[in-house]
N, C-alpha and C positions, 0 to 999 in steps of 0.2 A: 566651921571652916570658912576662910575668907572667900568672898565672891569676886574679889579683885584679881585680875589676871593680866599679865603683860600682853602686848600686841603679838599676833601670831609669829611674826618674824623674829621677835626677841626670844620667844620661847624655844625657837629652834637652835639657838646659839649656845656654844660653850664659851666660857670666859677666856680672854687672851692669857696665854701662859708666858711669862717673861723668863729670861735666862737666869739660871741659878747664880747666886752671888755669895753663898756661904758654904763652907765645908766644916762639919763638926770636928772640933779639936784643932782647927787651923786658924790662927789669929789673923794673918794677913795673906789670904790666898791670892794667887795670880788669876784674876778674873778675865777670861778671854771668851766669854759666852754671849756677849751682847753687841759686838762690833763697835765698841766704843774706841775713842782715840786715847791710847795710853800716853800721848804727849800732853793731853789736856788743852785748855784754851790758851790763846796768846796772852802775853802780859798786858797788852793794850785792852783786851776784853776784860781781864780781871780788874784792872784799874777802873774801867767804866762801870763795872758792876759795883765796886765799892763806893764810887762817887754818888750812886743813886741813894745810898742809905740816908742821907740828910733830907731827902724829899719823899719819904715813905708815906707822909700824910697827904700826898696828892695823887689823884688818879693818873694812870698812864695816858699817853697821847693816843686817843682812840683812832686817829687818822694814820698812825704809824709812820708819820712823815719822814723822820730822820733815818729810820731803817730802810724804808723804801728808796729813799734818795741814795743811801750808801750802796744798796744792792744794785740799783740802776747804774751808778757810776762804775762799780767794779765789773759788772757783767755786760755793760753797754746795752741796757734795756730801758724801756720807758717806765719810769717809776709809777706812773698813773695806772699801769696795767699789772701792778704787783699787789698781792694781798698777803698779809702775814697772819700766822695762826699759831695756836697752841700745839706746836709740832705739826709736821706735814700731815699727820693722821687726822687732825681736825679739819684741815683744808680738803682732804679727800671726803670727809663726812659732809662738808658744806656742798661740795659738787654733787654728791649723791642725793642729798636732800633737795637740791635745787632742780635736778634734771632727771631723776629716776622716780617712776611712779610704780605703785603696786601692780604686779603682773608683767612689768617690763623684764627683758632679759639683760643680765649683766654678764659680759663676756670677759673671762679672766684666764690668765695662763696658770699652769699647774703650780708654779712656785712663786707667785706674786706675793705682795705684802698682805698678810692675813687680815689686817684691818679693813682692807677694801672689801673682802668677802663679808666681814661682819657688818659693815655699814650697809652694804647692798641688801643683805638678808633682812636686817632690821627695818629697812625701808619697804620691804615687801616684794623685792625683785626675785626673779628666778635666776640662780647661778648656772652659768654654762662654763665648764672648765675644759680648756684645751690642754692636752698633754704636751710635754716638751720633748725635744729631740736633741741628742748629743749634748745634754746639759744646757741647752739654750731655748729661749722662747721660739716656738715654731709658728711662723706667720701663716704657713699653709694650713696648719691645724686650726688656728684661730679663725681664718677666713672661711674655712669649710663649715664652721658652726654659726655663721652669721645668718640671721633670719629677719623677717619683717618686724620682729619684736625686739631686736637688739637696739638698746638705747644708751648703753654705757659699755666702754671697753677700757681696761687699764692693764698696763704692764709695768714691771719694775725693770729699769734699764740703766746700769747693770742690775742683774737679777740676784735674788737672795733665796736660797743659800748657795747657789752655784758660782756666783761671782762673774758670770759671763754676760755678754751684751750682744744685741743685734746691731748690725751695721746700718749706716744711714739709709742705704737703698732699701733694706728690709723694713725699717721703721716707716719709710714713706710708702712702701707697698702696702703695709698694714693699714695706714690711714686711707689710702686710695680705695681700698676694698671695703671700707665701712660705709654704712648709710650716712647721708648728709645730716640726718637728725640723730646721729649717735655721737656722744661725747667721748673722745679719746683722751684719757688721762695718762700722762707719762710720768711715772714716779722715778725721779732722778736723785734719790737719796745719796748715791755713791758717785755721782758724776765728777766731783772734784778730784777723785783718785785716778780717773781714767787717763792713760797716756797713749792709747791707740788712736792713730789719725783717722781711722774709719768710723769713729764714734760721732754721733750727732745728739746733742742734748735735748732737742725738741723745741727750743726757743724760736728757731726760724719757722717751724711749722705753726707755732702760735701766731707769728706775724702774718703768715700766709692764709690761714684758715680761721673760721669763726667757731670751730668745734673741737679745738685742741687746748689742753691745759698741761703745763709742766709744773710739777711740785719739787721742791728742794727742802733741805733740812740743815739746821745748825748742830744736829746731834752727832754728826760723824766727823768729818775732817776738822770742823771748827771746835770740837770738844766741849759743846754746851748742852748735852742731853738733859742735865738736871734742870735747866731753865725752860725746857719745852718750847722751842721756837722754830718755826719753819716758814716757808713762803711759797707762793704760787705765781706763775706768770700766765696771764689769761688775756683773751680778747676782751674788749671793753664791755661787751654785752654780758659776759660771764662775771666780770668784776661787779657790775651792777646787780646781777641776780644774787650772787653770793653775799653782797653787802646788805641785802634786804633781810637776810636771816643770820648774819654774823652778829654775835653779841657785841655791845658797844666797846667793852674793854677786854677783848679775848686774849690779848697779849700783855703781860705785865711789864712794868717800867724797867726792872732789872734786866729782863730778857731783851727788851728792845735796845737798851743802851749797850749791853755786852755784845749783842749780835752785830750792831752797827760798827763797833770798834773791831770786832773779829773779821768781818768781811772786808774791811779796809786794810787789814794787816796781811797783804798779799805775800810778803816775804816769808812770814811765819808759815802760811799755808803751803808755799812752794817747798819749804824745808820738810814739812810733814809728808808731803806727797813723794818727794825724792826718797826719803827714808823708807817709806812704805814699799815703793817699787823695788828698792835694793833688797829689802828684807824678804819680799816675796820670791825674788829670784834665788836668793840663798836657800830659803825654805824648800822651794820646789826641787832644787838640786840635791839637797841632803836627803829629803824624804823619798825622792825618786830612786836614789841609790839603795834605799832600804826596801824597795819593792812596793811602796805605797803610791798609788796614783793620786797626783795633785791636779785637780781640775784647774786649768789656766784662769786666773782671776785678774780682774781690773778694779778690785775693791780693796778694802782693808781687812779682808778675811779670806780664808781658803777652805775649800771643800776637799776632804780626803776620802778616797775609796780604798778599802783594805782588801787584799787578795784573798778570795775564799779558799784557794788551794792550800794556803798555809794554815788554815784554821784560825786566822786572825779576824777580828771584827772591830767595827767602830765602837760598838758597845763596850767590849772588853778594853779597848784602848782608852776609852773615856774613864773607865774605872781605874786604870793604871795611872792616868794623868791626875785624877783626883787624889790618889794615894800619894802623889808627889806635890800636892797643894796647888794644882792647876785645874781651873774650871773651863772645860770646853762646852760645846753645844751639840747635842745629838741632832741629826738632820733628818727629820721626817720619820717614817715608820720602818725604814730599812736600816738594820743595824750594821750594814757594811760601811755606812757613811758617818763622817764626823766633821763638824764645822768648827774652825778655830780662828779667832781674831788675831791680826798681826799686833804684836806688842812692841815694847822697847827691846833693845838688843838683849838685855839680861833675861827678859821674859821669853823671848824667842829661843834663846840658848837653853832655857829650862825645858821648853817644849821639845826641842830636838833631842836633848839628852834623854828625856823620859820616853819618847817614842822609839829611840834607838834601843833603849833597854827592853821595851816591850817587844819589838820585832826580833830581838836576839834571844828571847826567852825560849 
């Protein structure tokens, strides 16, 4: 028997489980399980990706200059305070490695991004999980669990799988209640979809304080999940600390080029956002009339709660959708819930038709 064993934190973990992507016997299923953009990337991003092919014999730009510049111009942020990574999950890992020590407490909300939990446990931290209220991050519950060992706190805003967000005042109240030596990481993977004026993305907090980081991704509205590219906006001290452990070429040339073109194509992004909002409004209206509760979402997905009184459930609805060639995502351990990504019009039509069939059975 091998005497080699993983670190204690690693041994506690279960592997990340991705959304299902295949249905036996179905050649081209409608995949709505991973919150991907059915619109795909912008034409400008595709062209930039193709143009990189002639230079595959060269290392990518380790400084990530062009992408940081493009992000800075689009979002009106200092490019010197932007760090890009192999998806936002790598950036979360960098922050945890830089600022969390074995025995520290990591404070997380019930439905945050699971990779935050994984990275913290692997680092040797103790997880402290705060329950959510009314499908939203509960700031009171988080602050009630702060101790003198709290060194890391992260929330997803908007949240997954609920699609809800906390308003600016609540986000700032959360930060104000944390210790000064606790890093607050705001995971804004779905920020580009939000249309509510009470939303704050966290970048202003980064400018005001030295213990806040905002992470973003190109995997959602920009339609580039296959390239694994994300970014973080940080105080200068955190850029320095993460840079000391970031690998020299952690982002590949194709991803850097496509993402820079994508973030500059603001017209394409606006069209995707508008279609998403319009689709959500229609979906909520149709499904609400069927007796299914649709949790109000500011993202590119929606969480459904099926009425127990009718004998219906999210688990059974998922099976019915699968029988119609549609792949949804179960939401946690409660089979009353089901999460579905917003798709193209034809895909949304297929979902609505299938769920109408299911509820009328």
